N, C-alpha and C positions, 0 to 999 in steps of 0.2 A: 562694484563701484557705487558707494551710497549717494544718496540724492534726496534730500528736503525742499519739498514743493512747496507754495502756498499754490491751494487752487484758486480761493475763492477770498476775495478781501473787502471790505465795505466798498471800496473807491473803485471796484472792477466789475464788469458786467456778471450776471447768474450763468452756471454752465448751464447748457442747453439739455434737454432731453434726450436728444441722442449722443452726446458727450457722456451722458451719465450712464446710457446704454452700453456705451464701449468701457465704462469703468466699473459695471455693475457685477462683471463676474470674478473681477480680482478682489472686490470692495465682499465681495459675496464667501469668497474663499477665506479672507481674511478674518471677516466676522468668526467665521466657523473654527478658526486655526487661532482665534485670541479668547471667545468666549464661548466655546464648546455648546452647549446646554443654553448657554443664555443669548445665542446668535441674534440680533436684528434680523428680522426679512429685509431685505436689501432695497424693498419699494419701500418700506419706512423710510429709509435714510434718504431717498429722491427727493422727498422736500428738501431736506439738509442742503443736499447740492443744486436743485435747480431754482428753488422758489423763495428760502426763507432768506429777506433780506439782512438780515442781524447776524446770519451765519459765516463765520471764518472757520477752515477746512486747511490743514495741511496734510500731505498726504508723504510720508515715507518709504522710499525705493530704496534696495540693494538689487542688486544686477538686475537692474528694469524689473524688478517683481515687488510689489506693492507688500511692504511687509509693518507698516505700523501709519496711524492717523490718528489726527486730532480734532476735535469739532468743538468750536466755543461760541459762545454768543456776547455780543456787546449791545448793551442797553441803556444808555444815556449814562451813570455814573458808575455800572457797576459791568463784569463779566460774568459767565458762567459755562464752566465748563459741561457740555451738554453728552459728548462720548471720547475717551480715548481707547484704542486698540493697538494691539502689539503683537505679532504673530506667534504663541505660548514656544514654539520652538526656538524661538530669538531672544525671548524676553532676558532680561536683567545684562542685556548686553551694552544697554546706557541709549537704546533710541526712545524711551517713553521718557529718559530725560532730556535728551533732544527735543523734543516735541515741546514740553512743558518750558522748556527754557526757552525755545523760539516763540511761546506765544507769550511769556511772561515780558521778553524784552519789545517786542511789538506793541504791546499794550504800552508799552514807558515808553516807547517811542511815537505810537502814532495817535494816543487816546489817553491826552493829559487830564481827561476828567474821569476817567476810570480810577477809582477808590478801593474797591474791592473786587476779587473773585470767588465764587461757589461752585461748589459742586455736592454731588450724592454720590454715594460709593456703599455699599452693600457693607453692613457690617461684619460679614464672611469672610470681605477681599482684604485680607490682611497685606496683600502684595502692594494692592493700589494705595492702602494708604500709608505705605512705608514710605511710596516713593512720594504723595503729594505731602509729607511729613518734611520730606527732604527738600522742599520747594517752600517751607514756611507756614503750611497749610495748617491749620486746627480745627479739631472738633469742637462745634459750638452747638450742637442737640442733636436729637434721635429723631426721626422719623417713623412710628410704629405700623410696623405689619405694611410697609410704603409698596414693595415688588407684590407682582401676582401673586408668587408662591408663600408671603406672609412674611417673607424677612423684612427686618427694620432696615434702615436707609440711615447712614448719619451723615451730617450735613457738616461739611467742612470749608472754609474759608482763610482765605489771606489777604490783608490790607497791602496795598500797593505803594 
């Protein structure tokens, strides 16, 4: 059974450290299955789940297994996608699109002041760029040598 859950939104309480610890094993596995050698250490994500007051996170489960998540921030009149990951074994099944669609709909319904959504993506990550383009994101600049390994980042955005 598929289930999309909003873990934290601005109007709700933050996740506790204990709740995050309970989620961290599944999140670590998802990071490794989504990003391989570019996975985040789960301790870096704890801030997003526990402390960041601007972070809004969706978790996507299939048969009670965490298979996708999207973390974005709403600050003033814009939103920024911080991280989106879908287990590589089930990419191209629509989960990334469902996460993106939920985010866009929630922004339209709850955050009228937001007029722009932005994100950064590796220049080599064509799959992700195609997903973002499907949701009317466009490339507007490049950050040279942005990532630790020297790869450029494309900045993409969309108007609301």
